[in-house]
N, C-alpha and C positions, 0 to 999 in steps of 0.2 A: 504493500500500500504506500503510495506516495503521500507524504505529509508536507504541505506547504508551510513555510516559515511564517508563523502568525504571532503578532505581538502578545506578550503576556500581561500587558498593562490594560487598564480600562481605556476604551477608545470611543471615538465617534465614527459610526459606520454609515457611509453613504450607501443608500440602498434603492435600487430600482425594483426590488422584490422579485428579481429573477433568480436563477439557480446560483450564480456566483455570490449574490448578496445573501441568499439564504445560507450558503456555506459559511460566509463570514460571520453571520449572526450565530450560527450553531457553534462555530469554533470559539467565538468570544464567550458564549454561554458556558462552554466547557471549561474555559480558562477561569471564569469567575466562580464556577462550582469547586474548582480545585483550590484556588487561592482565597476563597471566601471574601472577595472584594465586592465593592458596590458594582452594580451592573453597568455595562457599556450602554451607549445611547444610539438610537436610529434616527436618521434624517432622510426623507425621500428625495430622490434626484433622478434625472434622466440625462445621461452623458453620451448616448449613442446617436448615430444619424437617425433622423425621424422624418416622417411625412406629416406636413401640417394638417392634412385632412384627418389623420388618425390620432394626433397627439392628445386631443381632449378625451377621446375614448380610452386611450392607454392610461392617462392620468386617473380617470375615473375608476379604472381597475386596480391601479397601484395603491390607492389610498385604503381600500378595505383589506388588501393583502398585507399592507404595512401593519394594520391593527392585528391581523392574524399572527404575524411573526412576532410582534411585540408581546402579545398575550402568551404565545406558545413558549417564548424564551424569557419571559419576565424581564423585559427591557423597556425603559421609557422611550417613547417616540415623540418626535417634534414635527408634526405635519405643517405647523405654521412657518417653519423655516425651509419649506420645500424649495429645491433648486431645479426648476423646470425651465426649458427653453422659452424665450419670449414668444408671445403669440404671433408676432409679425416677423419671426426669425426666418431665415432662408436656409434650406437644407444644402449647405455647401461646406467644403472642407475648412474654409477660412472661418466662417461663422461658428462651426462646430468647435474648432480649436479655441476660439474666443469664449464660447460658452463653457467649455471645460475649465478654462482658466478662471472664469468667474465663480464657478461651482467650488473649485478647490480653494480659492482665496477666501470666500465667504465661510466655507466650512472650517478652514483653518482658524479663522478669527473666532468663530463660534466655539471651537474646541478649546483654544487657548484661554478664552475668557470664562470657560466653564471648568477650568482647572485640568483639562485633559491634554496629554502630551502626544497623543496618537490619533490620526485620522486614517481610517481604512477605506481605500478606494478600490472596490472589487472589479475594476475594469479587467477585461481579458481580451487579448488580440488573438482571434482564432487562426488556425493553420491556413484557412482559406483566404485570409487577407492578402490582397495583391502585393502589398509592400510591408510585410509583417515585421521585419527587422527594424525598419525605419519607424513604424508605428509604435513598436514597443519602446524604442529609444526615446521617441518624443514624449510618450506618456510618463516614463520614468524621469526624464529631465524636467518636465513640467511640474511633477510632484515634488521633486527635490528643490527646484528653484523657488517655488512658492512657499515651501516649508521654511527655507532660509529667510525669505523676505518677511513673512509674517512673524517669525521668531524675533526679528529685530524690534518688534513692537511689544515684546513681553514686558510686563511690569511686576512690581512686588505683589500685586493683587491677582495676578494671572499665573498660569503655568509658566515655567521658565523658558520653555521652547515648545515647538510643535513639529511633528514629523508626519508626512503623508506617506503611507505605505501602500504598495500595490502587490499583495502576496500571490495573486493568481494570474498575473499579467501574461505569462508565457505558457500556461497550462494548455495542453491539447484537449480536444473533445474526449478522446479516449481516457485521459487522466481524470477529467471531470466526471465521466460516467463511473469510473472506478470509485471516486470519492463519494458520489451519490449512493452507490451500493454499500460501501464500507461504513459510511456514517448514517446509513438509513435515513437520508434526508427526505422529508415529506414534500416532494416537489409539487404535489397537487395543491399546495398552499401558495404557490407562486401566482403572480398577477394573471398570467395567461390561462391558467387552468379554469378560471371562472369567467373568461371573456372570449369564448370560442366564436363569437360573431365577428370579432375583429380579425382581419386577415393576418396581421403580424402575430397575434396570439395563436392562430392556427399553425403558423410556421414554427413558432417556438415549441408548441405542444408536440408537434410531429417530430421535431428534432430531439427532444428530451425524453419523451415517453416511448422508448424503444421496446421496453419490456413492461412488466406490471409495476407501476410506481408504488412506492411505500406511502401510504396515506397518512395524513396528519393525525388521524385518530389512532394510528398504530404506533406513533412515536412514544417510546418509553421515556418519561421525564427523568432528568437527573436531579440531584439535590439542588435546590434553589431555582428550579425551572418549573413553570406552571404547565399543567396539562391543558391542551386546547379544549374549549367548551363548545 
């Protein structure tokens, strides 16, 4: 079993309530059950390319999925700090990069002022990406540079620094499927599972549900983790 390097500290998790975000939430919950620390926190975001015609529908599916994950793993969620693309945004590489920069900057400030030194950005560049190496490098550079920039504004009343981590950035689909099986992730709690009328949701469901998914009601709660209701 491949085990991604995941922070042992409390963190702010950017979540689009897809499989990678669910994995980050589950790993953070496991860490907090081991160390008996206060829970990490969830903030909804969308950092991938998007179609303007679908974005409102996707967001309407993310918000209930966020509540499911927050309840399931006993983590506070902050929907009021949602980092979604602007309504008049254009689906281009340039605007997407700018949007990701805004997401990470605002999340880093939220984390540092909340006393959290880690932001987890569960972005993953799939093997099918036409320029995967460059995309991975750009995402890592963006996370590192914004971490340094925001850390300059640390004060005595905030965390001393903040670091944005990308633990799943280079995982393959096969590695993700292995982690889903080994960690018994309840992928039917992801946003697309309850939104099958949205074309993007149908694509995501077809991609991830290759075999029989482990349902949320089958998840065995760990110490400090709530069972879904």
